[in-house]
PDB file with one MODEL, atoms N, CA, C and O in Angstrom:
MODEL        1
ATOM      1  N   MET A   1      78.891  52.968 162.109  1.00  0.00           N
ATOM      2  CA  MET A   1      78.308  54.333 160.942  1.00  0.00           C
ATOM      3  C   MET A   1      79.907  54.911 160.557  1.00  0.00           C
ATOM      4  O   MET A   1      80.827  55.207 161.320  1.00  0.00           O
ATOM      5  N   ASN A   2      79.835  54.938 159.120  1.00  0.00           N
ATOM      6  CA  ASN A   2      81.194  56.163 158.372  1.00  0.00           C
ATOM      7  C   ASN A   2      81.554  57.385 158.929  1.00  0.00           C
ATOM      8  O   ASN A   2      80.690  58.229 158.690  1.00  0.00           O
ATOM      9  N   GLU A   3      82.638  57.881 159.680  1.00  0.00           N
ATOM     10  CA  GLU A   3      82.778  58.612 160.316  1.00  0.00           C
ATOM     11  C   GLU A   3      82.111  59.887 159.760  1.00  0.00           C
ATOM     12  O   GLU A   3      81.383  60.687 160.348  1.00  0.00           O
ATOM     13  N   GLN A   4      82.737  59.875 157.890  1.00  0.00           N
ATOM     14  CA  GLN A   4      81.893  61.203 157.248  1.00  0.00           C
ATOM     15  C   GLN A   4      79.859  61.206 157.456  1.00  0.00           C
ATOM     16  O   GLN A   4      78.998  62.086 157.462  1.00  0.00           O
ATOM     17  N   ILE A   5      79.867  60.175 157.551  1.00  0.00           N
ATOM     18  CA  ILE A   5      78.646  60.074 157.633  1.00  0.00           C
ATOM     19  C   ILE A   5      77.644  60.651 159.450  1.00  0.00           C
ATOM     20  O   ILE A   5      76.583  61.196 159.753  1.00  0.00           O
ATOM     21  N   LYS A   6      79.004  59.999 160.243  1.00  0.00           N
ATOM     22  CA  LYS A   6      78.347  61.364 161.020  1.00  0.00           C
ATOM     23  C   LYS A   6      78.437  62.365 161.537  1.00  0.00           C
ATOM     24  O   LYS A   6      77.606  63.041 162.143  1.00  0.00           O
ATOM     25  N   GLU A   7      79.845  62.566 161.241  1.00  0.00           N
ATOM     26  CA  GLU A   7      80.364  64.531 161.021  1.00  0.00           C
ATOM     27  C   GLU A   7      79.167  64.985 160.220  1.00  0.00           C
ATOM     28  O   GLU A   7      78.653  65.945 160.794  1.00  0.00           O
ATOM     29  N   LEU A   8      78.466  64.628 159.003  1.00  0.00           N
ATOM     30  CA  LEU A   8      77.717  65.474 158.259  1.00  0.00           C
ATOM     31  C   LEU A   8      75.847  65.290 159.117  1.00  0.00           C
ATOM     32  O   LEU A   8      74.942  66.098 159.326  1.00  0.00           O
ATOM     33  N   ALA A   9      76.010  63.898 159.365  1.00  0.00           N
ATOM     34  CA  ALA A   9      74.743  63.854 160.708  1.00  0.00           C
ATOM     35  C   ALA A   9      74.373  65.094 161.463  1.00  0.00           C
ATOM     36  O   ALA A   9      73.430  65.885 161.480  1.00  0.00           O
ATOM     37  N   LEU A  10      75.996  64.857 162.339  1.00  0.00           N
ATOM     38  CA  LEU A  10      75.719  66.053 163.469  1.00  0.00           C
ATOM     39  C   LEU A  10      75.667  67.752 162.379  1.00  0.00           C
ATOM     40  O   LEU A  10      74.891  68.666 162.658  1.00  0.00           O
ATOM     41  N   GLN A  11      76.227  67.782 161.710  1.00  0.00           N
ATOM     42  CA  GLN A  11      76.657  69.555 161.069  1.00  0.00           C
ATOM     43  C   GLN A  11      75.184  69.008 161.101  1.00  0.00           C
ATOM     44  O   GLN A  11      74.667  70.004 161.605  1.00  0.00           O
ATOM     45  N   SER A  12      74.192  68.173 160.928  1.00  0.00           N
ATOM     46  CA  SER A  12      72.484  68.123 159.815  1.00  0.00           C
ATOM     47  C   SER A  12      71.497  68.788 160.780  1.00  0.00           C
ATOM     48  O   SER A  12      70.427  69.384 160.665  1.00  0.00           O
ATOM     49  N   GLY A  13      72.720  68.255 162.283  1.00  0.00           N
ATOM     50  CA  GLY A  13      71.714  68.909 163.232  1.00  0.00           C
ATOM     51  C   GLY A  13      71.010  67.705 163.968  1.00  0.00           C
ATOM     52  O   GLY A  13      70.332  67.802 164.991  1.00  0.00           O
ATOM     53  N   ILE A  14      71.279  66.599 163.294  1.00  0.00           N
ATOM     54  CA  ILE A  14      71.042  65.557 164.296  1.00  0.00           C
ATOM     55  C   ILE A  14      72.393  64.575 165.301  1.00  0.00           C
ATOM     56  O   ILE A  14      73.550  64.302 164.981  1.00  0.00           O
ATOM     57  N   HIS A  15      71.761  64.314 166.328  1.00  0.00           N
ATOM     58  CA  HIS A  15      72.798  64.203 167.035  1.00  0.00           C
ATOM     59  C   HIS A  15      72.475  62.666 168.070  1.00  0.00           C
ATOM     60  O   HIS A  15      71.299  62.462 168.373  1.00  0.00           O
ATOM     61  N   ASP A  16      73.383  61.819 168.482  1.00  0.00           N
ATOM     62  CA  ASP A  16      73.471  60.523 168.583  1.00  0.00           C
ATOM     63  C   ASP A  16      72.499  60.549 169.515  1.00  0.00           C
ATOM     64  O   ASP A  16      71.904  59.485 169.686  1.00  0.00           O
ATOM     65  N   ASP A  17      72.136  61.595 170.244  1.00  0.00           N
ATOM     66  CA  ASP A  17      70.493  61.182 171.642  1.00  0.00           C
ATOM     67  C   ASP A  17      69.447  61.318 170.537  1.00  0.00           C
ATOM     68  O   ASP A  17      68.295  61.148 170.938  1.00  0.00           O
ATOM     69  N   VAL A  18      69.584  61.583 169.254  1.00  0.00           N
ATOM     70  CA  VAL A  18      68.035  61.892 168.476  1.00  0.00           C
ATOM     71  C   VAL A  18      67.973  60.520 168.366  1.00  0.00           C
ATOM     72  O   VAL A  18      67.192  59.861 169.052  1.00  0.00           O
ATOM     73  N   CYS A  19      69.022  59.842 167.249  1.00  0.00           N
ATOM     74  CA  CYS A  19      69.592  58.902 167.004  1.00  0.00           C
ATOM     75  C   CYS A  19      69.552  57.927 167.422  1.00  0.00           C
ATOM     76  O   CYS A  19      69.899  57.118 166.562  1.00  0.00           O
ATOM     77  N   SER A  20      69.255  57.361 168.539  1.00  0.00           N
ATOM     78  CA  SER A  20      70.198  55.903 169.650  1.00  0.00           C
ATOM     79  C   SER A  20      68.476  55.379 169.568  1.00  0.00           C
ATOM     80  O   SER A  20      68.373  54.168 169.763  1.00  0.00           O
ATOM     81  N   GLY A  21      66.948  56.202 169.277  1.00  0.00           N
ATOM     82  CA  GLY A  21      66.680  54.923 169.196  1.00  0.00           C
ATOM     83  C   GLY A  21      65.967  54.972 167.021  1.00  0.00           C
ATOM     84  O   GLY A  21      64.974  54.283 166.791  1.00  0.00           O
ATOM     85  N   CYS A  22      66.197  55.264 166.582  1.00  0.00           N
ATOM     86  CA  CYS A  22      66.604  54.681 165.323  1.00  0.00           C
ATOM     87  C   CYS A  22      66.823  54.567 164.211  1.00  0.00           C
ATOM     88  O   CYS A  22      66.657  55.764 163.978  1.00  0.00           O
ATOM     89  N   PRO A  23      67.154  54.014 162.906  1.00  0.00           N
ATOM     90  CA  PRO A  23      67.453  52.988 162.533  1.00  0.00           C
ATOM     91  C   PRO A  23      68.359  53.516 162.015  1.00  0.00           C
ATOM     92  O   PRO A  23      68.113  54.340 161.134  1.00  0.00           O
ATOM     93  N   ILE A  24      70.388  53.086 162.561  1.00  0.00           N
ATOM     94  CA  ILE A  24      71.167  54.266 161.590  1.00  0.00           C
ATOM     95  C   ILE A  24      71.410  53.527 160.279  1.00  0.00           C
ATOM     96  O   ILE A  24      71.976  54.200 159.417  1.00  0.00           O
ATOM     97  N   HIS A  25      71.113  52.357 159.984  1.00  0.00           N
ATOM     98  CA  HIS A  25      71.248  51.986 159.014  1.00  0.00           C
ATOM     99  C   HIS A  25      70.092  52.663 157.699  1.00  0.00           C
ATOM    100  O   HIS A  25      70.289  53.266 156.643  1.00  0.00           O
ATOM    101  N   GLU A  26      69.437  52.411 158.085  1.00  0.00           N
ATOM    102  CA  GLU A  26      68.996  54.029 157.413  1.00  0.00           C
ATOM    103  C   GLU A  26      69.162  56.267 156.836  1.00  0.00           C
ATOM    104  O   GLU A  26      68.818  57.169 156.073  1.00  0.00           O
ATOM    105  N   LEU A  27      70.084  55.780 158.200  1.00  0.00           N
ATOM    106  CA  LEU A  27      71.076  57.063 157.415  1.00  0.00           C
ATOM    107  C   LEU A  27      71.642  57.021 156.440  1.00  0.00           C
ATOM    108  O   LEU A  27      71.441  57.601 155.373  1.00  0.00           O
ATOM    109  N   GLU A  28      72.852  55.899 156.937  1.00  0.00           N
ATOM    110  CA  GLU A  28      73.734  55.097 155.707  1.00  0.00           C
ATOM    111  C   GLU A  28      72.712  54.641 154.747  1.00  0.00           C
ATOM    112  O   GLU A  28      73.491  54.297 153.858  1.00  0.00           O
ATOM    113  N   LYS A  29      72.113  54.509 154.502  1.00  0.00           N
ATOM    114  CA  LYS A  29      71.894  54.014 152.787  1.00  0.00           C
ATOM    115  C   LYS A  29      71.798  54.768 151.848  1.00  0.00           C
ATOM    116  O   LYS A  29      72.205  54.766 150.687  1.00  0.00           O
ATOM    117  N   PHE A  30      70.679  56.026 153.031  1.00  0.00           N
ATOM    118  CA  PHE A  30      70.753  57.915 152.679  1.00  0.00           C
ATOM    119  C   PHE A  30      71.366  58.316 152.468  1.00  0.00           C
ATOM    120  O   PHE A  30      71.171  58.883 151.393  1.00  0.00           O
ATOM    121  N   ALA A  31      72.664  58.549 153.033  1.00  0.00           N
ATOM    122  CA  ALA A  31      73.827  59.036 152.989  1.00  0.00           C
ATOM    123  C   ALA A  31      74.894  58.225 151.204  1.00  0.00           C
ATOM    124  O   ALA A  31      75.572  58.806 150.356  1.00  0.00           O
ATOM    125  N   GLN A  32      74.500  56.679 151.378  1.00  0.00           N
ATOM    126  CA  GLN A  32      74.935  56.407 150.670  1.00  0.00           C
ATOM    127  C   GLN A  32      74.031  56.570 148.868  1.00  0.00           C
ATOM    128  O   GLN A  32      74.617  56.750 147.800  1.00  0.00           O
ATOM    129  N   LEU A  33      72.865  56.463 149.028  1.00  0.00           N
ATOM    130  CA  LEU A  33      72.166  57.312 147.888  1.00  0.00           C
ATOM    131  C   LEU A  33      72.349  58.342 147.048  1.00  0.00           C
ATOM    132  O   LEU A  33      72.094  58.209 145.851  1.00  0.00           O
ATOM    133  N   ILE A  34      72.917  59.760 147.676  1.00  0.00           N
ATOM    134  CA  ILE A  34      73.239  60.695 147.608  1.00  0.00           C
ATOM    135  C   ILE A  34      74.368  60.799 146.965  1.00  0.00           C
ATOM    136  O   ILE A  34      74.415  61.752 146.187  1.00  0.00           O
ATOM    137  N   VAL A  35      75.520  59.975 147.043  1.00  0.00           N
ATOM    138  CA  VAL A  35      76.941  59.657 147.058  1.00  0.00           C
ATOM    139  C   VAL A  35      75.889  59.340 145.313  1.00  0.00           C
ATOM    140  O   VAL A  35      75.382  60.191 144.583  1.00  0.00           O
ATOM    141  N   ARG A  36      75.900  57.693 145.148  1.00  0.00           N
ATOM    142  CA  ARG A  36      75.853  57.177 143.617  1.00  0.00           C
ATOM    143  C   ARG A  36      75.222  58.398 142.995  1.00  0.00           C
ATOM    144  O   ARG A  36      75.540  58.625 141.828  1.00  0.00           O
ATOM    145  N   GLU A  37      74.407  59.194 143.566  1.00  0.00           N
ATOM    146  CA  GLU A  37      74.198  60.018 142.226  1.00  0.00           C
ATOM    147  C   GLU A  37      74.796  61.190 141.743  1.00  0.00           C
ATOM    148  O   GLU A  37      74.681  61.795 140.677  1.00  0.00           O
ATOM    149  N   CYS A  38      75.745  61.459 143.188  1.00  0.00           N
ATOM    150  CA  CYS A  38      76.114  62.054 142.874  1.00  0.00           C
ATOM    151  C   CYS A  38      77.370  62.420 141.663  1.00  0.00           C
ATOM    152  O   CYS A  38      77.471  63.280 140.787  1.00  0.00           O
ATOM    153  N   ILE A  39      78.390  61.074 142.219  1.00  0.00           N
ATOM    154  CA  ILE A  39      78.406  60.394 141.296  1.00  0.00           C
ATOM    155  C   ILE A  39      78.103  60.445 139.400  1.00  0.00           C
ATOM    156  O   ILE A  39      78.538  61.054 138.422  1.00  0.00           O
ATOM    157  N   SER A  40      77.229  59.534 139.673  1.00  0.00           N
ATOM    158  CA  SER A  40      76.279  59.423 138.075  1.00  0.00           C
ATOM    159  C   SER A  40      75.901  60.517 137.894  1.00  0.00           C
ATOM    160  O   SER A  40      74.964  59.895 138.395  1.00  0.00           O
ATOM    161  N   ILE A  41      75.549  61.822 137.645  1.00  0.00           N
ATOM    162  CA  ILE A  41      76.275  63.143 137.343  1.00  0.00           C
ATOM    163  C   ILE A  41      77.319  63.804 137.265  1.00  0.00           C
ATOM    164  O   ILE A  41      77.138  64.819 136.592  1.00  0.00           O
ATOM    165  N   VAL A  42      78.969  63.633 137.881  1.00  0.00           N
ATOM    166  CA  VAL A  42      79.376  63.536 137.242  1.00  0.00           C
ATOM    167  C   VAL A  42      80.541  62.828 136.483  1.00  0.00           C
ATOM    168  O   VAL A  42      81.291  63.264 135.610  1.00  0.00           O
ATOM    169  N   VAL A  43      80.464  61.595 137.085  1.00  0.00           N
ATOM    170  CA  VAL A  43      80.620  60.814 135.593  1.00  0.00           C
ATOM    171  C   VAL A  43      79.782  61.228 134.257  1.00  0.00           C
ATOM    172  O   VAL A  43      80.311  61.488 133.176  1.00  0.00           O
ATOM    173  N   LYS A  44      78.429  61.242 134.512  1.00  0.00           N
ATOM    174  CA  LYS A  44      77.425  61.840 132.766  1.00  0.00           C
ATOM    175  C   LYS A  44      78.471  62.431 132.066  1.00  0.00           C
ATOM    176  O   LYS A  44      79.063  62.031 131.064  1.00  0.00           O
ATOM    177  N   ARG A  45      78.671  63.807 132.975  1.00  0.00           N
ATOM    178  CA  ARG A  45      79.590  65.492 132.717  1.00  0.00           C
ATOM    179  C   ARG A  45      80.821  64.957 131.996  1.00  0.00           C
ATOM    180  O   ARG A  45      81.233  65.265 130.877  1.00  0.00           O
ATOM    181  N   LYS A  46      81.463  63.837 133.131  1.00  0.00           N
ATOM    182  CA  LYS A  46      82.876  63.809 131.509  1.00  0.00           C
ATOM    183  C   LYS A  46      83.159  62.812 130.851  1.00  0.00           C
ATOM    184  O   LYS A  46      84.204  62.635 130.224  1.00  0.00           O
ATOM    185  N   ASP A  47      81.977  61.870 130.974  1.00  0.00           N
ATOM    186  CA  ASP A  47      82.015  60.654 129.872  1.00  0.00           C
ATOM    187  C   ASP A  47      81.748  62.136 128.382  1.00  0.00           C
ATOM    188  O   ASP A  47      82.134  62.049 127.216  1.00  0.00           O
ATOM    189  N   GLN A  48      81.033  63.256 128.998  1.00  0.00           N
ATOM    190  CA  GLN A  48      80.293  63.471 127.211  1.00  0.00           C
ATOM    191  C   GLN A  48      80.746  64.460 127.178  1.00  0.00           C
ATOM    192  O   GLN A  48      80.564  64.888 126.038  1.00  0.00           O
ATOM    193  N   ALA A  49      81.658  65.681 128.189  1.00  0.00           N
ATOM    194  CA  ALA A  49      83.140  66.100 127.300  1.00  0.00           C
ATOM    195  C   ALA A  49      83.769  65.072 126.761  1.00  0.00           C
ATOM    196  O   ALA A  49      83.507  64.986 125.561  1.00  0.00           O
ATOM    197  N   ILE A  50      84.680  64.040 127.245  1.00  0.00           N
ATOM    198  CA  ILE A  50      85.670  63.741 126.643  1.00  0.00           C
ATOM    199  C   ILE A  50      84.611  62.982 125.063  1.00  0.00           C
ATOM    200  O   ILE A  50      84.974  63.244 123.916  1.00  0.00           O
ATOM    201  N   ASP A  51      83.339  62.069 125.347  1.00  0.00           N
ATOM    202  CA  ASP A  51      83.297  62.217 123.411  1.00  0.00           C
ATOM    203  C   ASP A  51      82.844  63.958 123.386  1.00  0.00           C
ATOM    204  O   ASP A  51      82.492  64.198 122.231  1.00  0.00           O
ATOM    205  N   ASP A  52      82.771  64.825 123.977  1.00  0.00           N
ATOM    206  CA  ASP A  52      82.606  65.975 122.524  1.00  0.00           C
ATOM    207  C   ASP A  52      83.773  66.792 122.645  1.00  0.00           C
ATOM    208  O   ASP A  52      83.686  67.999 122.873  1.00  0.00           O
ATOM    209  N   GLY A  53      85.049  66.090 122.479  1.00  0.00           N
ATOM    210  CA  GLY A  53      86.553  66.930 123.027  1.00  0.00           C
ATOM    211  C   GLY A  53      86.617  67.600 123.339  1.00  0.00           C
ATOM    212  O   GLY A  53      87.449  68.475 123.102  1.00  0.00           O
ATOM    213  N   CYS A  54      85.392  67.589 124.388  1.00  0.00           N
ATOM    214  CA  CYS A  54      85.984  69.198 125.917  1.00  0.00           C
ATOM    215  C   CYS A  54      87.083  68.702 127.048  1.00  0.00           C
ATOM    216  O   CYS A  54      87.318  67.608 127.561  1.00  0.00           O
ATOM    217  N   ASN A  55      87.518  69.729 127.162  1.00  0.00           N
ATOM    218  CA  ASN A  55      88.026  69.861 128.448  1.00  0.00           C
ATOM    219  C   ASN A  55      87.304  69.172 130.027  1.00  0.00           C
ATOM    220  O   ASN A  55      86.281  69.555 130.594  1.00  0.00           O
ATOM    221  N   VAL A  56      87.973  68.386 130.316  1.00  0.00           N
ATOM    222  CA  VAL A  56      87.579  67.483 131.532  1.00  0.00           C
ATOM    223  C   VAL A  56      87.462  68.306 132.669  1.00  0.00           C
ATOM    224  O   VAL A  56      86.715  67.773 133.489  1.00  0.00           O
ATOM    225  N   ASP A  57      87.969  69.558 133.104  1.00  0.00           N
ATOM    226  CA  ASP A  57      88.229  70.700 134.054  1.00  0.00           C
ATOM    227  C   ASP A  57      87.073  71.463 134.002  1.00  0.00           C
ATOM    228  O   ASP A  57      86.466  71.764 135.030  1.00  0.00           O
ATOM    229  N   GLU A  58      86.588  71.922 132.507  1.00  0.00           N
ATOM    230  CA  GLU A  58      85.500  72.801 132.353  1.00  0.00           C
ATOM    231  C   GLU A  58      84.409  71.455 132.629  1.00  0.00           C
ATOM    232  O   GLU A  58      83.472  71.910 133.284  1.00  0.00           O
ATOM    233  N   ALA A  59      84.217  70.094 132.386  1.00  0.00           N
ATOM    234  CA  ALA A  59      82.438  69.713 132.530  1.00  0.00           C
ATOM    235  C   ALA A  59      82.897  69.338 133.816  1.00  0.00           C
ATOM    236  O   ALA A  59      81.987  68.562 134.109  1.00  0.00           O
ATOM    237  N   MET A  60      83.699  69.333 134.847  1.00  0.00           N
ATOM    238  CA  MET A  60      83.699  69.416 136.242  1.00  0.00           C
ATOM    239  C   MET A  60      83.327  70.144 136.760  1.00  0.00           C
ATOM    240  O   MET A  60      82.812  69.996 137.868  1.00  0.00           O
ATOM    241  N   SER A  61      83.474  71.482 136.007  1.00  0.00           N
ATOM    242  CA  SER A  61      82.581  72.627 136.573  1.00  0.00           C
ATOM    243  C   SER A  61      81.072  73.038 136.587  1.00  0.00           C
ATOM    244  O   SER A  61      80.525  73.893 137.283  1.00  0.00           O
ATOM    245  N   VAL A  62      80.527  72.183 135.611  1.00  0.00           N
ATOM    246  CA  VAL A  62      79.235  71.930 135.381  1.00  0.00           C
ATOM    247  C   VAL A  62      78.620  71.138 135.325  1.00  0.00           C
ATOM    248  O   VAL A  62      77.476  71.055 134.879  1.00  0.00           O
ATOM    249  N   ALA A  63      79.609  70.025 136.003  1.00  0.00           N
ATOM    250  CA  ALA A  63      79.084  69.484 136.994  1.00  0.00           C
ATOM    251  C   ALA A  63      78.721  69.398 138.096  1.00  0.00           C
ATOM    252  O   ALA A  63      78.104  68.420 138.518  1.00  0.00           O
ATOM    253  N   GLU A  64      79.181  70.895 139.122  1.00  0.00           N
ATOM    254  CA  GLU A  64      79.358  71.691 139.819  1.00  0.00           C
ATOM    255  C   GLU A  64      78.302  71.812 139.943  1.00  0.00           C
ATOM    256  O   GLU A  64      77.662  70.928 140.513  1.00  0.00           O
ATOM    257  N   MET A  65      77.696  72.937 139.468  1.00  0.00           N
ATOM    258  CA  MET A  65      75.968  73.686 139.154  1.00  0.00           C
ATOM    259  C   MET A  65      75.378  72.124 138.516  1.00  0.00           C
ATOM    260  O   MET A  65      75.173  71.662 139.638  1.00  0.00           O
ATOM    261  N   ASP A  66      75.007  71.119 137.696  1.00  0.00           N
ATOM    262  CA  ASP A  66      74.389  70.237 137.810  1.00  0.00           C
ATOM    263  C   ASP A  66      74.052  70.426 139.536  1.00  0.00           C
ATOM    264  O   ASP A  66      73.339  71.260 140.094  1.00  0.00           O
ATOM    265  N   LEU A  67      74.963  69.169 140.177  1.00  0.00           N
ATOM    266  CA  LEU A  67      74.492  69.207 141.449  1.00  0.00           C
ATOM    267  C   LEU A  67      74.397  69.695 142.371  1.00  0.00           C
ATOM    268  O   LEU A  67      74.291  69.053 143.416  1.00  0.00           O
ATOM    269  N   LEU A  68      74.400  71.351 142.321  1.00  0.00           N
ATOM    270  CA  LEU A  68      73.641  72.346 143.241  1.00  0.00           C
ATOM    271  C   LEU A  68      72.487  71.911 143.183  1.00  0.00           C
ATOM    272  O   LEU A  68      71.745  71.285 143.940  1.00  0.00           O
ATOM    273  N   GLU A  69      72.400  72.553 141.637  1.00  0.00           N
ATOM    274  CA  GLU A  69      70.539  72.350 140.927  1.00  0.00           C
ATOM    275  C   GLU A  69      69.869  71.251 141.414  1.00  0.00           C
ATOM    276  O   GLU A  69      68.783  71.521 141.927  1.00  0.00           O
ATOM    277  N   HIS A  70      70.338  69.561 141.404  1.00  0.00           N
ATOM    278  CA  HIS A  70      70.001  68.829 141.556  1.00  0.00           C
ATOM    279  C   HIS A  70      69.348  68.413 142.429  1.00  0.00           C
ATOM    280  O   HIS A  70      68.316  67.749 142.323  1.00  0.00           O
ATOM    281  N   PHE A  71      70.042  68.862 143.669  1.00  0.00           N
ATOM    282  CA  PHE A  71      70.121  68.465 144.893  1.00  0.00           C
ATOM    283  C   PHE A  71      68.869  70.101 145.547  1.00  0.00           C
ATOM    284  O   PHE A  71      68.380  70.267 146.665  1.00  0.00           O
ATOM    285  N   GLY A  72      68.783  70.720 144.665  1.00  0.00           N
ATOM    286  CA  GLY A  72      68.515  72.375 145.569  1.00  0.00           C
ATOM    287  C   GLY A  72      68.976  73.428 146.152  1.00  0.00           C
ATOM    288  O   GLY A  72      68.299  74.319 146.665  1.00  0.00           O
ATOM    289  N   VAL A  73      71.085  73.309 146.047  1.00  0.00           N
ATOM    290  CA  VAL A  73      71.415  73.637 147.016  1.00  0.00           C
ATOM    291  C   VAL A  73      71.880  75.066 146.602  1.00  0.00           C
ATOM    292  O   VAL A  73      72.510  75.052 145.544  1.00  0.00           O
ATOM    293  N   GLU A  74      71.675  76.732 147.368  1.00  0.00           N
ATOM    294  CA  GLU A  74      72.310  77.578 146.834  1.00  0.00           C
ATOM    295  C   GLU A  74      73.956  77.396 146.410  1.00  0.00           C
ATOM    296  O   GLU A  74      74.753  76.709 147.050  1.00  0.00           O
ATOM    297  N   PRO A  75      74.221  78.047 145.382  1.00  0.00           N
ATOM    298  CA  PRO A  75      75.450  77.843 145.559  1.00  0.00           C
ATOM    299  C   PRO A  75      76.302  78.984 146.377  1.00  0.00           C
ATOM    300  O   PRO A  75      77.507  78.830 146.576  1.00  0.00           O
TER     301      PRO A  75
ENDMDL
END
């Protein structure tokens, strides 16, 4: 498993002893799907900024808020 995924799993309370019986590939797939969704949101905002002739840095700030809202995470 990717080391970053392992670290995040540990931070979320998932420990090696708990996962010893669960399919780790499912956790990896879950993490990959989240990353792809994040990329999709960032690319959408970046492309919109370019099309509108806006500042890409500003678009990334908006993407940050989009991500928080999309996943229901408090800033």
